[in-house]
N, C-alpha and C positions, 0 to 999 in steps of 0.2 A: 892202467886207465890214466892220464893226468886233469887236472881240478885246478883253476888259475885262480886267486884271487888279488885285486888293487889291495885293498884292505891285510889290516894284521888279524893273526888269528883272536877270537873270541871279542873285535872290534862289534861295536852298536853300530846302527842305523840307521834313518830313519824312517821308523815302521810302530805301529802298534800291534800286539803281538796277540790278540784274541783266537783259538783255533776252537773248529767245534767240531762234533763228533764224526765228521769225515776222517780230515788228518790225525784225530786221536787214536784214531782206530787202526790207522798206517804208520806209526810213529810205534803202536806198539806191538804192530805186526816187524817193522822192521826194528825191533828191541831195544830200541830207543827209547820208551816211554819211562822206565825204571828210573832212567839218568834223570829225567824233568821231575818225578817226583822226587828222589834224593837229592838235587837240588834245592826240597823244599817248595818248590812249587803250587801254591794251594790248589784243592778240588774247586772247581767248580759244582755245583748243585742247583743253583736253579736260574734263570736270568729276567729279566724284569725291564720289560715294557713301559715307559710312561710316556703317557700322552696327555698332556698339560697336565691335570689332577687327577686324571686316571690312569691308575697302575693294572698292570696284566704280567702275571707272575706265573712261570714257567719252571716245573720242577723237570731236571734232567734225570730220568729213568737211566740206572744200570740198564744198561745194550749192548753185546758183543762183546760180554766180557770187559766193560770201559763203565769204571764205577761214578766221570763223569769228565767234565771238559776242562782244563789248560791256560794259564794265557803265559808262558815264559818269556822272559826276558829276552832278546836277540842273540847276546853274549852268552846265555843258557844254551838256549837250543841250536846256534851254529857252531858252539863248540861242540856238543852233543851229536851233531850228524855229520862234521866235520870227524873226530875221533871214530865213529862208525864207519863213514867210508873209508878213513887209512886202515884198519881193524878188517873189513875187506876186498885190500889188497891196492887201493890208488895213492896216486902220491898228489903231494896239494904245494903250490906253490903260493907264495905270500905276496903281498909287495909286488907283484908282477901284473902287468898289463899288455893289454892285444894290441900292440901296435900293425898288425895286417895276415890278411890270408895270404897262403900259398897255394896255387892250384895247377892241375897238371894242365898237358897241353892239351885236351878234351875240354876244359876249364872247369873242370869236377874239383872243388875245393880238398886239399890231400891235407892240409896243417896249415900252420901259423906259427908268424914272428914274432914274437915277445919283451917284452921291456922290463929290467927290474927294475927297484930302486935306485940302484946307483948308474941307470941310464946305458948298463950293458946289455947287449939283444943277442936273440938265440933266437934260429929257426926250429921247431918241434914240426915231425911228419905225425900224420894222421889219418887213422881208415874216418872217424865222424868228428867233426868240430862242433860241439856244441853252446850253442849263445844262449847263458842263463842270465843273462847282464842285462838284465830291467827294461823298465819303457824307454830310454834313449838308448836301446844295445845297437853295439857296434857292428856285432857280429848279423842284425838286421840290416843295415847302413850298408855293410859291405857288399852284401848279396843281392842287395837292391830288394831286398822283402817286402814287398806292399800289403797294406789291408783294406782285407774284403767286407768290413763290417765296422761302423764306428759307433758312438753311441752321441749320443747331444748332449748332454750336462754334465757335471765335473765339481764337486764340492772343493774346496780350502779347507782345510785342519792344520790345527796348535797342538799339541799334547807338552806335558806334561809328566813328573811321576811326583808322588806326595806322600807325604809319614803320617800318620795319623788317621786318617780318613773311616779304617777300620770295614769298609762294605765285603757283603757278605755275595757272592756271585758276579757274575755281570751284570749291566747295567744300563737301557740305550733310552734314551730321553729325547723327546722331541715335541716341537711348537712352530708352530707357521714360519717360515724361514730359516731354524735354526737346529740344533740337533747335537749332541752330543755322547759320549761314555764314560762308565770305570770298568778297569779291567783289571780285577785285584791279581797282582805280579808277585814277584819272587822276592826277597829281604825284608817283607815286613810294605809293601811300596803299592800305592796304587796308580796307573794308568789310566788318568786324563783327558779324555779329549773334547777341544770344542770345534762343531760343525760349521759354515756357512755356502751359501752356492759362491762360484766363482768367482761369477760377477760381483759380489762384495765382498768377497775375501780383503782386497787389502785398503776400499773406505775404512774397513772396521779395525785394521789391523796401524792404520795409520799414525796414530795416537802412541803405538808403541804395543807390543805382542801383550803384555800381562796384561794393557788395562781392556787393549780386544778379547782376549779371553773371557776375563771376566764381565765383560760386557756380554757378553755370548753367553755365558753362565749364566748370569741373571734375566735375558729374554726366558733362557730355554727351561731351568730350573732353578727356582727364589734357593729353594731347599739343595741343593748341590752346588751353588755358589757360595752358599750359609758355608756348609760342609769343607769345600775350600780357600774358606779365609781361616779357619779356624784350624788349619791344617800347615804340613810346612812342605814346603816347594824344594827338593833336592839337586834336583838335575836345570840347566837353562830348558828354556823352550827351545820347540822342536816342530817345523810345519812344514807343512807341501802344499801350493798355490791351487794345485787341482791340473788334471788329465782327462782326458775327454777321454770313456774306453775305446778299445777295439780289437780288432783280430787281425795278428797276421799271418800270410803264409806261412808255413814252420815247418817246411822241409825241404829239402833240394839236392842237388848230386853235393854227396859229402858233408852237407851241415843240416842243422836244427836249431827251433830256437825253444823254451821250454820256460814256465812262470811268467813273470808280466812283461818279459822277451816278444812272447808269441802271442799274450792275451792278459789284457787288461784291465780289467771292470774297475769302478769308483771303490775310493776305501772306507766309503760313508757306512759297508753293511760288514765292515769284518771281515772279508771273506780271504783273501791275499792268499795269506803261506798257506791255510787249507786247499785254496786252487793251484799253488806250486807246488805242494804235495801231488794230489791227484795227474797233472801234467806228467809228473817225475816218474813215476810212478807208469802211469801208459807209454811212455816216450822208450823209459825201459826194456820194457815189452817189446817195442818196434826196433830197437837198436837191435834188442839179443835178435830177431829171428831178420834182421838186416837188409830185408827185401822195400824197394820202391813200394808196393801194396804194404806193407806191415808201416811204415812210413808216410801215409795217405791213409791208413785206418787209424793210428795216432790221433793225427785233428780231427781228422771225420769223428773218433770217439769221443774227442773233447769237447768238440763243436758240440754234439748231440747234449752231454751233460750242462754248458757252461752255457749255451746261448739265452734258452727262458728266464735263469739266473741272471743274466748281465742285461735280459730288457726290462726285468722288475726292480733292479738294485740303479738301476740309469731313470725310471720315473722316480723313483725313493729322492735320487742324487736329484732332480727338478726343485724340488720342494715348492713344486704347484701342485697342490695336495692342500686339502684341509684335516685336519686327525681322522674323521672317518674311513677317509682315504685310501691314511697313510697304516691304518689299521688295515685295511685289504688286502695292501699291497707287501704287509708282513704275515697276512697269513699266508698271501702266493709264495712267498720266497721261502716261510716254513716248510711250505709243500715242496719245492723244488733238491731243500734240503734234504727232505727225508727219502727222494730220489737217488742221491749222489749218493748218501747215507750207503743204500743196498749196492746201489753199482761199485762199491767201493769193496764191499767185504762177498765180492763175486771174483775180485783182480788177483791174480795166480803169479807165485812170482816167478821171473826169469830163471832157467836155468843156471 
């Protein structure tokens, strides 16, 4: 198996990184969780929802041999996943990008054309080409994959890393029209994000990212804004102006899509990495079987787990709620996450 990455080994990317229980269960089963712990990633044993002045704290109970949740930096978790893939026999090419697909006479995808960082091209044959290349997937574009379900709302987000806040656990903040989140992570740092509806994002940030970010935090939670004022920002701001969610056709002759390439929902509920892990394991099972029915089953199983979660997230991302309503939406979200965790524990690793 060959995997390509346009970035460098261990490079960072625009992504917050809170893992939910299903994702942690999978990391444990894959033998990666111990590396997450060894990297000093703090264990998260509680998550607190702040609705204006009301705080609802939820304890993360040990379950499925998991002692809590984790929010590892992408520089940590991506390295560990690459190392695990290589130990399992995969070859990895960095600073390499997909140029085009190769097709057999019958139109089936049968390989790829690649370009490395020195503009050298090569062609590689493959029985299956998987696009794990994000929302603007090149593989999806080249195979003509169409969306068959889309969301209606999107949020813009800005985040950075701060030294000194000292938060224990995940914290999610909601006030009408604004949201924020706190994710403790490696090296004693805390990822703090600020989010607004996409329609408001550019107006909010037009006087500068720092000013817009702090404005959102003040609107959302004055105590969080005060903590940030007393803390040190150690990295640049990163942002995402928003993308409406979608489900794409995710398999075809000789190709498949996984992660954000096939299914994307708004990042406001911090579930993207966990989604990608679930999709990857379902697709691995289908690839092991190798039949068209298995690939159709992959997409069907993914959608069965994801659609209700997608719709609840889209409703939260609308910001068309008052505080009691968003609490109800979070309870519905919790129900979907419980179903997801139960499903993940029943996954069988492919032979």
